[in-house]
N, C-alpha and C positions, 0 to 999 in steps of 0.2 A: 361837928359829928368826929371823932377820932376815927383813924384810920381801922378797916377791918381786920381781924387776925384770924389765923387758921385756927381749926378746931381744935380744942385741947392745949393749946399753948398760947398764951394771951400776947408774949413778947415778939411773934413773929407776923410782921405786918405784911397783908397783900400788898404788893406793888403797883398790879395792874399787869405785871409781866412773868413773875414767877407764879405757877400755877400749885395747887393744893388739893388734895381729897377732902371731902366732907364738906363742900361750898356749893350750895346748888347752883350758883350764877356762873360757877367756874367750871361745872360738869364737863361741857363739852371739850374744854382744852384738858381738862383733866384726863378724858377717857381716850382722847386723841394720842397723848402722850403715852398714857399708859399701853395703849395698845402695841407700840414701837418698844416699850419694855418687856412684853408679853413675847413679841416675835423673837427679841434677842435673846431673852433670859437662857433657852437652852444652851446656847454656845458658852455659858459660863457655868456649865457643871463641871463640879469638883476643882473648880480655877479659883487663884487667887486674883482677886478682882480690884483695880482702882476705879471709881467712879470720880472722875475730873470735872467737878460742878457738879454737886451732887443736889443742891436747892433744899426743898423740903424733907426730901430723904425718904419718900415713897417708892421711888424708883431703886435706890439702893437697897431696901429692906426686900423689895421684890427680887431682885437679884440675888440677894442672899438666900432665898429659898431654894436655889441650884447650886452656889459657889461654896468652895471650901472656906472664903472668907471674904470679906468686903470691908474695902476702906473708903470712906467718904469722905472727900474732900471739898471744900469750899473756903471763898475768902470772906466772908461776910461772918463775924462774929456772932451775933444773935441766931443765923441759920445754923451753924454748929453747935451752938448749944441746944437749941432747938431740935435736931436731928438726935443728939447724943440722949436727951430725955425721952424723946419719943420712940426711939428704934435702939433700943439697949443692946440689941444682939449685932450692932453695926460697931466696925472701929471708926472712930470720927477724928479729922484733925483739919485746923485753919491755916491755909495756905495758898499761895499764889500760882497759878496755873502754869504761869511762866516759868518756874522753877519747882517742878513738881518734887515734894520732899519724901523721896523714896530711892533706894539704890539702884543703880544700872542692873538691868536683867531681872530684876527680881518680881515683876508681874506677869501674870498670864493673859489677862485683858484689861485693856482700858476703855471704861465707857465713858460718852461724851455726849451727852443727849439735849439737843436742843440748849447747847452752849457756844457752840464755836462762831456762831453768828456773832457773838458778843465780844469777841477779842481782838484787840487790837493788832497782834503780831501773830497770825494764825499759822504760819510756817513755823516760826519758832516754838509754837505750843505742839504742833506736831512733831517737830524734832525731838521736844522732850518726851514726846509720848513713845516715841521709836527708841529712845534712850532707856525707859525703862520698863519696856517690855523684853521679854525675852526672845531669841530668834523664833519665829513661827508664832510668837504670839498675836493676838487679834485686838485691833481698834475697832470700836462700835461707834458709830457717829450718826447721829440724826440732825437735821436742820431744815429748817422752812426753805422751801423751793422758791428763790427769788422770782421766778416766772410768773407764778401765780401769788406769792405772797405782796410784791411790789411791783406789779406787773408793767407800770408806767413810767418809772424813774429808777435810774442807776443809783440812786442814793436812797437807804433805807428809809422810810416813813417814821419806822418803829424807832423811837429816840433811844432804845436800849441798846438796839444793833448798830455795828459798824461795818460788817460787811457780809450782806447774804449772798448766797450761791447757788448758782444754776446747776444739773446734773453735772454737765461736762466741766465746770469750773471745780465742782467738787471732785470728781473723778481726776482732774489734771492735778490739783492741789493734793491730793493723797500720794499718787504715783511719785510727784516730785518731791514728797518728803521721805521717799523710799519705802512705801508700800505698795505691795501686790493687790488690788481691788478685787475681792472675791465675790462680792455681791454689790449692785447697785439697784435701789428698788424705790419706790416710791408709795406713800401714803394716801389712800382714794376713800371718799365715801363709798358705803355698802349701799344695797337697796333702800333699806330704811331710814339712812341720812339722805339719800338722793329725794326721797318722798317728802322730808321736812324741808329741802331747799325749795320743793315745788308748792309747798304747804305756805312757804314764808315768803313769798315773791321772788324766789328764784335764788337765793343764798341764805342759809341757816346761819352761816358766819355775817353776813352783812345784816341781819335783822338785829344777831346780838349786838354788832359794832354801833349800830344806830340809837341803841338804849343806851350804852356806855358813853358814847361821845358826843350825845346828847344831853347829857345830866352834869351837874357837879359830883365831885370826886366823894363816892361813898353814899349818893344820894339817887342812885338810878332808879327808876319805876318800873317794874318789867310787866309787860302784858301777861296775865295770866296763863295766857294757851303756850306761848312763847318758853316762858318759864317751866310749865309743865313738861314741854318737850323737851328742853335742855336737859332737864333733871333727870329723864327717862333714858338718854343715851348711854350705853353701853362702850367697852372696847370693841366687841363684836361688830360695832356696827361701821367700823372701819376694816378696809380691805389693802393687804400688800400686794403689790403688783410690779412686776420684773420689764413691763412695758409701759408705753405711754409717760414715761418719765417727765416729760416737759407740763404736764398738766397735773400731776400729782401734787398735793397740799405739801407736805415735807418729804425730803428725801433721807434715805436711809443706807447707811455704806458698812459694808464689813470689808477690813482691810487686814492685811496679814504682814508683820513686819518680816521684810527679806533680810 
């Protein structure tokens, strides 16, 4: 069986890591990421925005509803081709996050959602973010919380990740890079997802992983009730909290260039 592709563009394969809209089996992860974009989008109002690591492009398109302009950057050529075709209002460029292809001090907001955990040189990337941001510009970051994503190992279990961060590690990394941390929050399950956790043996995440990890790539057979519950999840089912960071699913940071 050939790899599944995202809806609307046959060339963009689902890797198992990059999430996308319009894929029922991916809806939990898509909505979890969408919730963070929705929370951060108002900070992009009337701003010149760079999304460093845009993936499928849905997040950059959401930010563009608020921003003056959005430049979507990704290293993968099929990805940038897909983004340019599906989201024609975006500026799109292929480039390496180690050397951001924009002028010094030219950006109001850099968005980097669910990307920093993939980078080998996180400090070097943050230095580039600081370079391209104007003084007082904002860096928006989300990343899986190491304490809940890989709780029993210092080495990421996800083969796509190089270094995952705890709340204190993310805070320290940003401050050492010359940013003032304006907000550090966590994404949690709201009441509806807490009920789904209960319904599916204690964890809706583990229930999904059991299906995917127990199957050949592209051949997972989903229990009907589980898939129906996953399809029905919305971004509103996730809540953002400034307390209890250690138990959060994802971390969300708003940092200001000093």
